[in-house]
PDB file of N, CA, C and O in Angstrom:
ATOM      1  N   UNK A   1      63.636  74.476 160.522  1.00  0.00           N
ATOM      2  CA  UNK A   1      65.024  74.246 160.181  1.00  0.00           C
ATOM      3  C   UNK A   1      65.880  75.452 160.553  1.00  0.00           C
ATOM      4  O   UNK A   1      67.040  75.301 160.936  1.00  0.00           O
ATOM      5  N   UNK A   2      65.314  76.634 160.440  1.00  0.00           N
ATOM      6  CA  UNK A   2      66.098  77.830 160.750  1.00  0.00           C
ATOM      7  C   UNK A   2      66.434  77.906 162.242  1.00  0.00           C
ATOM      8  O   UNK A   2      67.508  78.383 162.609  1.00  0.00           O
ATOM      9  N   UNK A   3      65.523  77.441 163.103  1.00  0.00           N
ATOM     10  CA  UNK A   3      65.835  77.430 164.538  1.00  0.00           C
ATOM     11  C   UNK A   3      66.959  76.442 164.844  1.00  0.00           C
ATOM     12  O   UNK A   3      67.804  76.699 165.702  1.00  0.00           O
ATOM     13  N   UNK A   4      66.964  75.330 164.146  1.00  0.00           N
ATOM     14  CA  UNK A   4      68.025  74.348 164.334  1.00  0.00           C
ATOM     15  C   UNK A   4      69.377  74.931 163.938  1.00  0.00           C
ATOM     16  O   UNK A   4      70.357  74.780 164.668  1.00  0.00           O
ATOM     17  N   UNK A   5      69.432  75.584 162.804  1.00  0.00           N
ATOM     18  CA  UNK A   5      70.686  76.188 162.339  1.00  0.00           C
ATOM     19  C   UNK A   5      71.110  77.324 163.266  1.00  0.00           C
ATOM     20  O   UNK A   5      72.290  77.455 163.591  1.00  0.00           O
ATOM     21  N   UNK A   6      70.155  78.142 163.690  1.00  0.00           N
ATOM     22  CA  UNK A   6      70.465  79.239 164.613  1.00  0.00           C
ATOM     23  C   UNK A   6      70.988  78.697 165.942  1.00  0.00           C
ATOM     24  O   UNK A   6      71.954  79.225 166.491  1.00  0.00           O
ATOM     25  N   UNK A   7      70.353  77.648 166.456  1.00  0.00           N
ATOM     26  CA  UNK A   7      70.808  77.037 167.700  1.00  0.00           C
ATOM     27  C   UNK A   7      72.203  76.450 167.582  1.00  0.00           C
ATOM     28  O   UNK A   7      73.024  76.599 168.486  1.00  0.00           O
ATOM     29  N   UNK A   8      72.472  75.779 166.461  1.00  0.00           N
ATOM     30  CA  UNK A   8      73.813  75.231 166.247  1.00  0.00           C
ATOM     31  C   UNK A   8      74.853  76.333 166.157  1.00  0.00           C
ATOM     32  O   UNK A   8      75.943  76.214 166.715  1.00  0.00           O
ATOM     33  N   UNK A   9      74.514  77.410 165.450  1.00  0.00           N
ATOM     34  CA  UNK A   9      75.455  78.529 165.325  1.00  0.00           C
ATOM     35  C   UNK A   9      75.734  79.151 166.689  1.00  0.00           C
ATOM     36  O   UNK A   9      76.884  79.451 167.008  1.00  0.00           O
ATOM     37  N   UNK A  10      74.695  79.345 167.494  1.00  0.00           N
ATOM     38  CA  UNK A  10      74.876  79.943 168.819  1.00  0.00           C
ATOM     39  C   UNK A  10      75.679  79.017 169.724  1.00  0.00           C
ATOM     40  O   UNK A  10      76.643  79.449 170.356  1.00  0.00           O
ATOM     41  N   UNK A  11      75.293  77.760 169.790  1.00  0.00           N
ATOM     42  CA  UNK A  11      75.953  76.804 170.677  1.00  0.00           C
ATOM     43  C   UNK A  11      77.417  76.600 170.288  1.00  0.00           C
ATOM     44  O   UNK A  11      78.307  76.664 171.136  1.00  0.00           O
ATOM     45  N   UNK A  12      77.657  76.353 169.004  1.00  0.00           N
ATOM     46  CA  UNK A  12      79.031  76.129 168.561  1.00  0.00           C
ATOM     47  C   UNK A  12      79.846  77.416 168.577  1.00  0.00           C
ATOM     48  O   UNK A  12      81.053  77.385 168.815  1.00  0.00           O
ATOM     49  N   UNK A  13      79.192  78.542 168.326  1.00  0.00           N
ATOM     50  CA  UNK A  13      79.891  79.820 168.382  1.00  0.00           C
ATOM     51  C   UNK A  13      80.384  80.134 169.785  1.00  0.00           C
ATOM     52  O   UNK A  13      81.523  80.566 169.966  1.00  0.00           O
ATOM     53  N   UNK A  14      79.532  79.918 170.773  1.00  0.00           N
ATOM     54  CA  UNK A  14      79.922  80.171 172.164  1.00  0.00           C
ATOM     55  C   UNK A  14      81.056  79.233 172.576  1.00  0.00           C
ATOM     56  O   UNK A  14      81.992  79.644 173.263  1.00  0.00           O
ATOM     57  N   UNK A  15      80.967  77.973 172.153  1.00  0.00           N
ATOM     58  CA  UNK A  15      81.997  77.014 172.533  1.00  0.00           C
ATOM     59  C   UNK A  15      83.293  77.196 171.748  1.00  0.00           C
ATOM     60  O   UNK A  15      84.317  76.622 172.119  1.00  0.00           O
ATOM     61  N   UNK A  16      83.272  77.972 170.685  1.00  0.00           N
ATOM     62  CA  UNK A  16      84.474  78.198 169.879  1.00  0.00           C
ATOM     63  C   UNK A  16      85.209  79.478 170.255  1.00  0.00           C
ATOM     64  O   UNK A  16      86.266  79.764 169.693  1.00  0.00           O
ATOM     65  N   UNK A  17      84.680  80.245 171.181  1.00  0.00           N
ATOM     66  CA  UNK A  17      85.300  81.520 171.547  1.00  0.00           C
ATOM     67  C   UNK A  17      86.730  81.322 172.033  1.00  0.00           C
ATOM     68  O   UNK A  17      87.622  82.086 171.666  1.00  0.00           O
ATOM     69  N   UNK A  18      86.952  80.302 172.858  1.00  0.00           N
ATOM     70  CA  UNK A  18      88.299  80.114 173.401  1.00  0.00           C
ATOM     71  C   UNK A  18      89.301  79.681 172.332  1.00  0.00           C
ATOM     72  O   UNK A  18      90.505  79.861 172.514  1.00  0.00           O
ATOM     73  N   UNK A  19      88.824  79.113 171.219  1.00  0.00           N
ATOM     74  CA  UNK A  19      89.734  78.741 170.128  1.00  0.00           C
ATOM     75  C   UNK A  19      89.965  79.908 169.177  1.00  0.00           C
ATOM     76  O   UNK A  19      91.078  80.099 168.687  1.00  0.00           O
ATOM     77  N   UNK A  20      88.925  80.685 168.915  1.00  0.00           N
ATOM     78  CA  UNK A  20      89.001  81.748 167.915  1.00  0.00           C
ATOM     79  C   UNK A  20      89.583  83.032 168.505  1.00  0.00           C
ATOM     80  O   UNK A  20      90.445  83.664 167.894  1.00  0.00           O
ATOM     81  N   UNK A  21      89.116  83.414 169.685  1.00  0.00           N
ATOM     82  CA  UNK A  21      89.549  84.682 170.286  1.00  0.00           C
ATOM     83  C   UNK A  21      89.877  84.484 171.763  1.00  0.00           C
ATOM     84  O   UNK A  21      89.119  84.935 172.622  1.00  0.00           O
ATOM     85  N   UNK A  22      90.983  83.822 172.075  1.00  0.00           N
ATOM     86  CA  UNK A  22      91.293  83.563 173.481  1.00  0.00           C
ATOM     87  C   UNK A  22      91.594  84.830 174.279  1.00  0.00           C
ATOM     88  O   UNK A  22      91.243  84.921 175.455  1.00  0.00           O
ATOM     89  N   UNK A  23      92.240  85.803 173.644  1.00  0.00           N
ATOM     90  CA  UNK A  23      92.537  87.048 174.380  1.00  0.00           C
ATOM     91  C   UNK A  23      91.256  87.817 174.685  1.00  0.00           C
ATOM     92  O   UNK A  23      91.122  88.392 175.765  1.00  0.00           O
ATOM     93  N   UNK A  24      90.309  87.831 173.739  1.00  0.00           N
ATOM     94  CA  UNK A  24      89.035  88.516 173.973  1.00  0.00           C
ATOM     95  C   UNK A  24      88.274  87.825 175.099  1.00  0.00           C
ATOM     96  O   UNK A  24      87.670  88.487 175.943  1.00  0.00           O
ATOM     97  N   UNK A  25      88.302  86.510 175.111  1.00  0.00           N
ATOM     98  CA  UNK A  25      87.623  85.757 176.162  1.00  0.00           C
ATOM     99  C   UNK A  25      88.235  86.066 177.525  1.00  0.00           C
ATOM    100  O   UNK A  25      87.513  86.270 178.502  1.00  0.00           O
ATOM    101  N   UNK A  26      89.563  86.101 177.590  1.00  0.00           N
ATOM    102  CA  UNK A  26      90.233  86.417 178.854  1.00  0.00           C
ATOM    103  C   UNK A  26      89.937  87.844 179.299  1.00  0.00           C
ATOM    104  O   UNK A  26      89.762  88.104 180.490  1.00  0.00           O
ATOM    105  N   UNK A  27      89.879  88.771 178.339  1.00  0.00           N
ATOM    106  CA  UNK A  27      89.576  90.164 178.675  1.00  0.00           C
ATOM    107  C   UNK A  27      88.155  90.297 179.207  1.00  0.00           C
ATOM    108  O   UNK A  27      87.917  91.038 180.161  1.00  0.00           O
ATOM    109  N   UNK A  28      87.216  89.592 178.602  1.00  0.00           N
ATOM    110  CA  UNK A  28      85.828  89.652 179.074  1.00  0.00           C
ATOM    111  C   UNK A  28      85.690  89.014 180.451  1.00  0.00           C
ATOM    112  O   UNK A  28      84.957  89.517 181.303  1.00  0.00           O
ATOM    113  N   UNK A  29      86.391  87.914 180.665  1.00  0.00           N
ATOM    114  CA  UNK A  29      86.344  87.264 181.972  1.00  0.00           C
ATOM    115  C   UNK A  29      86.950  88.161 183.042  1.00  0.00           C
ATOM    116  O   UNK A  29      86.466  88.187 184.173  1.00  0.00           O
ATOM    117  N   UNK A  30      88.005  88.896 182.697  1.00  0.00           N
ATOM    118  CA  UNK A  30      88.616  89.814 183.662  1.00  0.00           C
ATOM    119  C   UNK A  30      87.720  91.023 183.909  1.00  0.00           C
ATOM    120  O   UNK A  30      87.616  91.505 185.037  1.00  0.00           O
ATOM    121  N   UNK A  31      87.074  91.512 182.850  1.00  0.00           N
ATOM    122  CA  UNK A  31      86.228  92.699 182.979  1.00  0.00           C
ATOM    123  C   UNK A  31      84.952  92.394 183.765  1.00  0.00           C
ATOM    124  O   UNK A  31      84.557  93.172 184.634  1.00  0.00           O
ATOM    125  N   UNK A  32      84.312  91.272 183.463  1.00  0.00           N
ATOM    126  CA  UNK A  32      83.042  90.932 184.104  1.00  0.00           C
ATOM    127  C   UNK A  32      83.222  90.167 185.407  1.00  0.00           C
ATOM    128  O   UNK A  32      82.344  90.189 186.270  1.00  0.00           O
ATOM    129  N   UNK A  33      84.329  89.507 185.548  1.00  0.00           N
ATOM    130  CA  UNK A  33      84.523  88.591 186.666  1.00  0.00           C
ATOM    131  C   UNK A  33      84.312  87.172 186.157  1.00  0.00           C
ATOM    132  O   UNK A  33      83.503  86.933 185.261  1.00  0.00           O
ATOM    133  N   UNK A  34      85.042  86.249 186.735  1.00  0.00           N
ATOM    134  CA  UNK A  34      84.999  84.868 186.240  1.00  0.00           C
ATOM    135  C   UNK A  34      83.610  84.248 186.380  1.00  0.00           C
ATOM    136  O   UNK A  34      83.137  83.584 185.458  1.00  0.00           O
ATOM    137  N   UNK A  35      82.954  84.457 187.516  1.00  0.00           N
ATOM    138  CA  UNK A  35      81.630  83.860 187.718  1.00  0.00           C
ATOM    139  C   UNK A  35      80.578  84.476 186.803  1.00  0.00           C
ATOM    140  O   UNK A  35      79.717  83.760 186.292  1.00  0.00           O
ATOM    141  N   UNK A  36      80.631  85.785 186.588  1.00  0.00           N
ATOM    142  CA  UNK A  36      79.675  86.430 185.683  1.00  0.00           C
ATOM    143  C   UNK A  36      79.896  85.940 184.256  1.00  0.00           C
ATOM    144  O   UNK A  36      78.935  85.696 183.526  1.00  0.00           O
ATOM    145  N   UNK A  37      81.162  85.794 183.856  1.00  0.00           N
ATOM    146  CA  UNK A  37      81.455  85.286 182.511  1.00  0.00           C
ATOM    147  C   UNK A  37      80.927  83.859 182.349  1.00  0.00           C
ATOM    148  O   UNK A  37      80.339  83.521 181.321  1.00  0.00           O
ATOM    149  N   UNK A  38      81.139  83.032 183.360  1.00  0.00           N
ATOM    150  CA  UNK A  38      80.638  81.659 183.299  1.00  0.00           C
ATOM    151  C   UNK A  38      79.113  81.630 183.256  1.00  0.00           C
ATOM    152  O   UNK A  38      78.529  80.776 182.590  1.00  0.00           O
ATOM    153  N   UNK A  39      78.467  82.555 183.961  1.00  0.00           N
ATOM    154  CA  UNK A  39      77.008  82.632 183.923  1.00  0.00           C
ATOM    155  C   UNK A  39      76.490  83.002 182.543  1.00  0.00           C
ATOM    156  O   UNK A  39      75.543  82.391 182.046  1.00  0.00           O
ATOM    157  N   UNK A  40      77.108  84.005 181.920  1.00  0.00           N
ATOM    158  CA  UNK A  40      76.705  84.410 180.567  1.00  0.00           C
ATOM    159  C   UNK A  40      76.971  83.278 179.586  1.00  0.00           C
ATOM    160  O   UNK A  40      76.141  82.991 178.723  1.00  0.00           O
ATOM    161  N   UNK A  41      78.114  82.643 179.714  1.00  0.00           N
ATOM    162  CA  UNK A  41      78.481  81.511 178.862  1.00  0.00           C
ATOM    163  C   UNK A  41      77.449  80.386 178.992  1.00  0.00           C
ATOM    164  O   UNK A  41      77.024  79.801 177.996  1.00  0.00           O
ATOM    165  N   UNK A  42      77.059  80.097 180.224  1.00  0.00           N
ATOM    166  CA  UNK A  42      76.080  79.043 180.473  1.00  0.00           C
ATOM    167  C   UNK A  42      74.724  79.395 179.893  1.00  0.00           C
ATOM    168  O   UNK A  42      74.085  78.552 179.262  1.00  0.00           O
ATOM    169  N   UNK A  43      74.273  80.627 180.094  1.00  0.00           N
ATOM    170  CA  UNK A  43      72.971  81.036 179.559  1.00  0.00           C
ATOM    171  C   UNK A  43      72.943  80.984 178.037  1.00  0.00           C
ATOM    172  O   UNK A  43      71.964  80.522 177.451  1.00  0.00           O
ATOM    173  N   UNK A  44      73.998  81.448 177.399  1.00  0.00           N
ATOM    174  CA  UNK A  44      74.052  81.388 175.937  1.00  0.00           C
ATOM    175  C   UNK A  44      74.115  79.947 175.437  1.00  0.00           C
ATOM    176  O   UNK A  44      73.506  79.613 174.421  1.00  0.00           O
ATOM    177  N   UNK A  45      74.846  79.099 176.146  1.00  0.00           N
ATOM    178  CA  UNK A  45      74.917  77.689 175.763  1.00  0.00           C
ATOM    179  C   UNK A  45      73.561  77.011 175.914  1.00  0.00           C
ATOM    180  O   UNK A  45      73.145  76.248 175.043  1.00  0.00           O
ATOM    181  N   UNK A  46      72.876  77.287 177.010  1.00  0.00           N
ATOM    182  CA  UNK A  46      71.548  76.704 177.219  1.00  0.00           C
ATOM    183  C   UNK A  46      70.541  77.225 176.203  1.00  0.00           C
ATOM    184  O   UNK A  46      69.689  76.469 175.736  1.00  0.00           O
ATOM    185  N   UNK A  47      70.625  78.504 175.855  1.00  0.00           N
ATOM    186  CA  UNK A  47      69.731  79.055 174.832  1.00  0.00           C
ATOM    187  C   UNK A  47      69.993  78.384 173.488  1.00  0.00           C
ATOM    188  O   UNK A  47      69.051  78.044 172.771  1.00  0.00           O
ATOM    189  N   UNK A  48      71.253  78.194 173.144  1.00  0.00           N
ATOM    190  CA  UNK A  48      71.591  77.499 171.903  1.00  0.00           C
ATOM    191  C   UNK A  48      71.107  76.065 171.910  1.00  0.00           C
ATOM    192  O   UNK A  48      70.584  75.578 170.908  1.00  0.00           O
ATOM    193  N   UNK A  49      71.276  75.383 173.036  1.00  0.00           N
ATOM    194  CA  UNK A  49      70.825  73.997 173.140  1.00  0.00           C
ATOM    195  C   UNK A  49      69.306  73.902 173.041  1.00  0.00           C
ATOM    196  O   UNK A  49      68.780  72.997 172.393  1.00  0.00           O
ATOM    197  N   UNK A  50      68.599  74.837 173.682  1.00  0.00           N
ATOM    198  CA  UNK A  50      67.136  74.849 173.594  1.00  0.00           C
ATOM    199  C   UNK A  50      66.684  75.073 172.152  1.00  0.00           C
ATOM    200  O   UNK A  50      65.740  74.432 171.693  1.00  0.00           O
ATOM    201  N   UNK A  51      67.347  75.972 171.442  1.00  0.00           N
ATOM    202  CA  UNK A  51      67.007  76.194 170.035  1.00  0.00           C
ATOM    203  C   UNK A  51      67.291  74.953 169.192  1.00  0.00           C
ATOM    204  O   UNK A  51      66.549  74.660 168.255  1.00  0.00           O
ATOM    205  N   UNK A  52      68.347  74.230 169.513  1.00  0.00           N
ATOM    206  CA  UNK A  52      68.649  72.991 168.792  1.00  0.00           C
ATOM    207  C   UNK A  52      67.536  71.972 169.013  1.00  0.00           C
ATOM    208  O   UNK A  52      67.080  71.336 168.063  1.00  0.00           O
ATOM    209  N   UNK A  53      67.097  71.816 170.255  1.00  0.00           N
ATOM    210  CA  UNK A  53      66.046  70.841 170.566  1.00  0.00           C
ATOM    211  C   UNK A  53      64.738  71.220 169.888  1.00  0.00           C
ATOM    212  O   UNK A  53      64.088  70.370 169.279  1.00  0.00           O
ATOM    213  N   UNK A  54      64.345  72.479 169.985  1.00  0.00           N
ATOM    214  CA  UNK A  54      63.100  72.934 169.354  1.00  0.00           C
ATOM    215  C   UNK A  54      63.203  72.827 167.835  1.00  0.00           C
ATOM    216  O   UNK A  54      62.275  72.355 167.178  1.00  0.00           O
ATOM    217  N   UNK A  55      64.320  73.261 167.284  1.00  0.00           N
ATOM    218  CA  UNK A  55      64.519  73.195 165.839  1.00  0.00           C
ATOM    219  C   UNK A  55      64.549  71.773 165.318  1.00  0.00           C
ATOM    220  O   UNK A  55      64.047  71.503 164.227  1.00  0.00           O
ATOM    221  N   UNK A  56      65.131  70.859 166.082  1.00  0.00           N
ATOM    222  CA  UNK A  56      65.156  69.456 165.671  1.00  0.00           C
ATOM    223  C   UNK A  56      63.744  68.885 165.651  1.00  0.00           C
ATOM    224  O   UNK A  56      63.383  68.141 164.739  1.00  0.00           O
ATOM    225  N   UNK A  57      62.950  69.231 166.653  1.00  0.00           N
ATOM    226  CA  UNK A  57      61.559  68.772 166.679  1.00  0.00           C
ATOM    227  C   UNK A  57      60.772  69.286 165.488  1.00  0.00           C
ATOM    228  O   UNK A  57      59.979  68.551 164.900  1.00  0.00           O
ATOM    229  N   UNK A  58      60.987  70.539 165.130  1.00  0.00           N
ATOM    230  CA  UNK A  58      60.302  71.105 163.969  1.00  0.00           C
ATOM    231  C   UNK A  58      60.818  70.492 162.671  1.00  0.00           C
ATOM    232  O   UNK A  58      60.037  70.256 161.749  1.00  0.00           O
ATOM    233  N   UNK A  59      62.108  70.235 162.586  1.00  0.00           N
ATOM    234  CA  UNK A  59      62.686  69.671 161.364  1.00  0.00           C
ATOM    235  C   UNK A  59      62.217  68.238 161.139  1.00  0.00           C
ATOM    236  O   UNK A  59      62.097  67.806 159.993  1.00  0.00           O
ATOM    237  N   UNK A  60      61.952  67.501 162.201  1.00  0.00           N
ATOM    238  CA  UNK A  60      61.455  66.133 162.039  1.00  0.00           C
ATOM    239  C   UNK A  60      60.036  66.115 161.502  1.00  0.00           C
ATOM    240  O   UNK A  60      59.657  65.185 160.790  1.00  0.00           O
ATOM    241  N   UNK A  61      59.249  67.127 161.831  1.00  0.00           N
ATOM    242  CA  UNK A  61      57.864  67.171 161.361  1.00  0.00           C
ATOM    243  C   UNK A  61      57.780  67.577 159.897  1.00  0.00           C
ATOM    244  O   UNK A  61      56.864  67.147 159.195  1.00  0.00           O
ATOM    245  N   UNK A  62      58.701  68.384 159.428  1.00  0.00           N
ATOM    246  CA  UNK A  62      58.722  68.829 158.030  1.00  0.00           C
ATOM    247  C   UNK A  62      60.137  68.674 157.491  1.00  0.00           C
ATOM    248  O   UNK A  62      60.866  69.658 157.364  1.00  0.00           O
ATOM    249  N   UNK A  63      60.533  67.432 157.169  1.00  0.00           N
ATOM    250  CA  UNK A  63      61.920  67.219 156.743  1.00  0.00           C
ATOM    251  C   UNK A  63      62.224  67.875 155.406  1.00  0.00           C
ATOM    252  O   UNK A  63      61.374  67.962 154.519  1.00  0.00           O
ATOM    253  N   UNK A  64      63.448  68.327 155.294  1.00  0.00           N
ATOM    254  CA  UNK A  64      63.941  68.948 154.074  1.00  0.00           C
ATOM    255  C   UNK A  64      65.031  68.046 153.500  1.00  0.00           C
ATOM    256  O   UNK A  64      66.084  67.869 154.113  1.00  0.00           O
ATOM    257  N   UNK A  65      64.776  67.483 152.335  1.00  0.00           N
ATOM    258  CA  UNK A  65      65.743  66.583 151.711  1.00  0.00           C
ATOM    259  C   UNK A  65      66.786  67.432 150.996  1.00  0.00           C
ATOM    260  O   UNK A  65      66.468  68.169 150.064  1.00  0.00           O
ATOM    261  N   UNK A  66      68.025  67.322 151.437  1.00  0.00           N
ATOM    262  CA  UNK A  66      69.090  68.122 150.856  1.00  0.00           C
ATOM    263  C   UNK A  66      69.749  67.444 149.666  1.00  0.00           C
ATOM    264  O   UNK A  66      70.206  68.115 148.741  1.00  0.00           O
ATOM    265  N   UNK A  67      69.802  66.109 149.686  1.00  0.00           N
ATOM    266  CA  UNK A  67      70.509  65.397 148.623  1.00  0.00           C
ATOM    267  C   UNK A  67      69.937  63.991 148.506  1.00  0.00           C
ATOM    268  O   UNK A  67      69.767  63.300 149.510  1.00  0.00           O
ATOM    269  N   UNK A  68      69.644  63.571 147.292  1.00  0.00           N
ATOM    270  CA  UNK A  68      69.198  62.210 147.020  1.00  0.00           C
ATOM    271  C   UNK A  68      70.233  61.575 146.092  1.00  0.00           C
ATOM    272  O   UNK A  68      70.338  61.961 144.928  1.00  0.00           O
ATOM    273  N   UNK A  69      70.990  60.612 146.595  1.00  0.00           N
ATOM    274  CA  UNK A  69      72.030  60.018 145.757  1.00  0.00           C
ATOM    275  C   UNK A  69      71.424  59.134 144.671  1.00  0.00           C
ATOM    276  O   UNK A  69      70.344  58.574 144.855  1.00  0.00           O
ATOM    277  N   UNK A  70      72.112  59.011 143.549  1.00  0.00           N
ATOM    278  CA  UNK A  70      71.642  58.103 142.506  1.00  0.00           C
ATOM    279  C   UNK A  70      71.635  56.658 143.013  1.00  0.00           C
ATOM    280  O   UNK A  70      72.446  56.285 143.860  1.00  0.00           O
ATOM    281  N   UNK A  71      70.724  55.863 142.493  1.00  0.00           N
ATOM    282  CA  UNK A  71      70.570  54.486 142.957  1.00  0.00           C
ATOM    283  C   UNK A  71      71.841  53.675 142.719  1.00  0.00           C
ATOM    284  O   UNK A  71      72.197  52.835 143.546  1.00  0.00           O
ATOM    285  N   UNK A  72      72.523  53.912 141.615  1.00  0.00           N
ATOM    286  CA  UNK A  72      73.728  53.139 141.292  1.00  0.00           C
ATOM    287  C   UNK A  72      74.839  53.354 142.318  1.00  0.00           C
ATOM    288  O   UNK A  72      75.660  52.461 142.527  1.00  0.00           O
ATOM    289  N   UNK A  73      74.876  54.494 142.945  1.00  0.00           N
ATOM    290  CA  UNK A  73      75.945  54.767 143.910  1.00  0.00           C
ATOM    291  C   UNK A  73      75.782  53.982 145.203  1.00  0.00           C
ATOM    292  O   UNK A  73      76.744  53.846 145.959  1.00  0.00           O
ATOM    293  N   UNK A  74      74.602  53.470 145.473  1.00  0.00           N
ATOM    294  CA  UNK A  74      74.415  52.652 146.674  1.00  0.00           C
ATOM    295  C   UNK A  74      75.274  51.395 146.582  1.00  0.00           C
ATOM    296  O   UNK A  74      75.874  50.979 147.574  1.00  0.00           O
ATOM    297  N   UNK A  75      75.337  50.792 145.400  1.00  0.00           N
ATOM    298  CA  UNK A  75      76.136  49.584 145.208  1.00  0.00           C
ATOM    299  C   UNK A  75      77.628  49.910 145.243  1.00  0.00           C
ATOM    300  O   UNK A  75      78.423  49.128 145.763  1.00  0.00           O
ATOM    301  N   UNK A  76      78.003  51.043 144.699  1.00  0.00           N
ATOM    302  CA  UNK A  76      79.409  51.458 144.730  1.00  0.00           C
ATOM    303  C   UNK A  76      79.843  51.702 146.172  1.00  0.00           C
ATOM    304  O   UNK A  76      80.946  51.320 146.561  1.00  0.00           O
ATOM    305  N   UNK A  77      78.990  52.329 146.955  1.00  0.00           N
ATOM    306  CA  UNK A  77      79.318  52.586 148.361  1.00  0.00           C
ATOM    307  C   UNK A  77      79.475  51.280 149.127  1.00  0.00           C
ATOM    308  O   UNK A  77      80.386  51.146 149.943  1.00  0.00           O
ATOM    309  N   UNK A  78      78.596  50.321 148.873  1.00  0.00           N
ATOM    310  CA  UNK A  78      78.704  49.021 149.539  1.00  0.00           C
ATOM    311  C   UNK A  78      79.997  48.316 149.140  1.00  0.00           C
ATOM    312  O   UNK A  78      80.646  47.697 149.983  1.00  0.00           O
ATOM    313  N   UNK A  79      80.374  48.401 147.880  1.00  0.00           N
ATOM    314  CA  UNK A  79      81.610  47.779 147.409  1.00  0.00           C
ATOM    315  C   UNK A  79      82.841  48.441 148.036  1.00  0.00           C
ATOM    316  O   UNK A  79      83.794  47.756 148.408  1.00  0.00           O
ATOM    317  N   UNK A  80      82.820  49.757 148.151  1.00  0.00           N
ATOM    318  CA  UNK A  80      83.950  50.471 148.743  1.00  0.00           C
ATOM    319  C   UNK A  80      84.077  50.225 150.244  1.00  0.00           C
ATOM    320  O   UNK A  80      85.151  50.430 150.809  1.00  0.00           O
ATOM    321  N   UNK A  81      83.011  49.796 150.892  1.00  0.00           N
ATOM    322  CA  UNK A  81      83.063  49.547 152.329  1.00  0.00           C
ATOM    323  C   UNK A  81      83.759  48.236 152.676  1.00  0.00           C
ATOM    324  O   UNK A  81      84.192  48.060 153.815  1.00  0.00           O
ATOM    325  N   UNK A  82      83.876  47.319 151.734  1.00  0.00           N
ATOM    326  CA  UNK A  82      84.527  46.035 152.029  1.00  0.00           C
ATOM    327  C   UNK A  82      85.967  46.202 152.516  1.00  0.00           C
ATOM    328  O   UNK A  82      86.303  45.641 153.558  1.00  0.00           O
ATOM    329  N   UNK A  83      86.833  46.941 151.823  1.00  0.00           N
ATOM    330  CA  UNK A  83      88.197  47.104 152.360  1.00  0.00           C
ATOM    331  C   UNK A  83      88.235  47.928 153.648  1.00  0.00           C
ATOM    332  O   UNK A  83      89.181  47.814 154.428  1.00  0.00           O
ATOM    333  N   UNK A  84      87.240  48.736 153.867  1.00  0.00           N
ATOM    334  CA  UNK A  84      87.209  49.537 155.093  1.00  0.00           C
ATOM    335  C   UNK A  84      87.103  48.631 156.312  1.00  0.00           C
ATOM    336  O   UNK A  84      87.783  48.860 157.312  1.00  0.00           O
ATOM    337  N   UNK A  85      86.266  47.615 156.243  1.00  0.00           N
ATOM    338  CA  UNK A  85      86.124  46.699 157.374  1.00  0.00           C
ATOM    339  C   UNK A  85      87.407  45.906 157.616  1.00  0.00           C
ATOM    340  O   UNK A  85      87.772  45.650 158.764  1.00  0.00           O
ATOM    341  N   UNK A  86      88.084  45.523 156.550  1.00  0.00           N
ATOM    342  CA  UNK A  86      89.362  44.819 156.694  1.00  0.00           C
ATOM    343  C   UNK A  86      90.390  45.733 157.359  1.00  0.00           C
ATOM    344  O   UNK A  86      91.105  45.308 158.267  1.00  0.00           O
ATOM    345  N   UNK A  87      90.465  46.979 156.912  1.00  0.00           N
ATOM    346  CA  UNK A  87      91.419  47.923 157.502  1.00  0.00           C
ATOM    347  C   UNK A  87      91.066  48.253 158.949  1.00  0.00           C
ATOM    348  O   UNK A  87      91.958  48.431 159.778  1.00  0.00           O
ATOM    349  N   UNK A  88      89.785  48.334 159.256  1.00  0.00           N
ATOM    350  CA  UNK A  88      89.365  48.587 160.634  1.00  0.00           C
ATOM    351  C   UNK A  88      89.778  47.435 161.537  1.00  0.00           C
ATOM    352  O   UNK A  88      90.286  47.655 162.636  1.00  0.00           O
ATOM    353  N   UNK A  89      89.567  46.229 161.085  1.00  0.00           N
ATOM    354  CA  UNK A  89      89.977  45.063 161.859  1.00  0.00           C
ATOM    355  C   UNK A  89      91.494  45.025 162.021  1.00  0.00           C
ATOM    356  O   UNK A  89      91.993  44.712 163.102  1.00  0.00           O
ATOM    357  N   UNK A  90      92.227  45.340 160.958  1.00  0.00           N
ATOM    358  CA  UNK A  90      93.693  45.318 161.012  1.00  0.00           C
ATOM    359  C   UNK A  90      94.240  46.364 161.981  1.00  0.00           C
ATOM    360  O   UNK A  90      95.315  46.172 162.551  1.00  0.00           O
ATOM    361  N   UNK A  91      93.534  47.440 162.170  1.00  0.00           N
ATOM    362  CA  UNK A  91      94.000  48.485 163.080  1.00  0.00           C
ATOM    363  C   UNK A  91      93.977  48.030 164.533  1.00  0.00           C
ATOM    364  O   UNK A  91      94.737  48.545 165.353  1.00  0.00           O
ATOM    365  N   UNK A  92      93.113  47.071 164.864  1.00  0.00           N
ATOM    366  CA  UNK A  92      92.981  46.638 166.251  1.00  0.00           C
ATOM    367  C   UNK A  92      93.641  45.288 166.532  1.00  0.00           C
ATOM    368  O   UNK A  92      93.617  44.808 167.666  1.00  0.00           O
ATOM    369  N   UNK A  93      94.223  44.682 165.515  1.00  0.00           N
ATOM    370  CA  UNK A  93      94.936  43.423 165.736  1.00  0.00           C
ATOM    371  C   UNK A  93      96.397  43.719 166.080  1.00  0.00           C
ATOM    372  O   UNK A  93      96.961  44.708 165.613  1.00  0.00           O
ATOM    373  N   UNK A  94      97.003  42.859 166.894  1.00  0.00           N
ATOM    374  CA  UNK A  94      98.412  43.102 167.258  1.00  0.00           C
ATOM    375  C   UNK A  94      99.371  42.870 166.119  1.00  0.00           C
ATOM    376  O   UNK A  94     100.579  43.036 166.285  1.00  0.00           O
TER     377      UNK A  94
END
């Protein structure tokens, strides 16, 4: 599970650089060169993706249950979904 979380953090962190620190990203691209920056970006993204794949495989073999809802809430959830389908249909009708 830790590899999965680490991979998600790396992958999403690399992809969030342009939203969180656009000036830093532009400065690094100017300092390293656009192609070198894209190469580093690609390698970090691939490393994060590989960690996600490996971590997912490990997490499937030893699942960790984070939350078990009470049995009564299953019926409440089903009841609350009825108006959702009506509203979904209404959104696509003229």
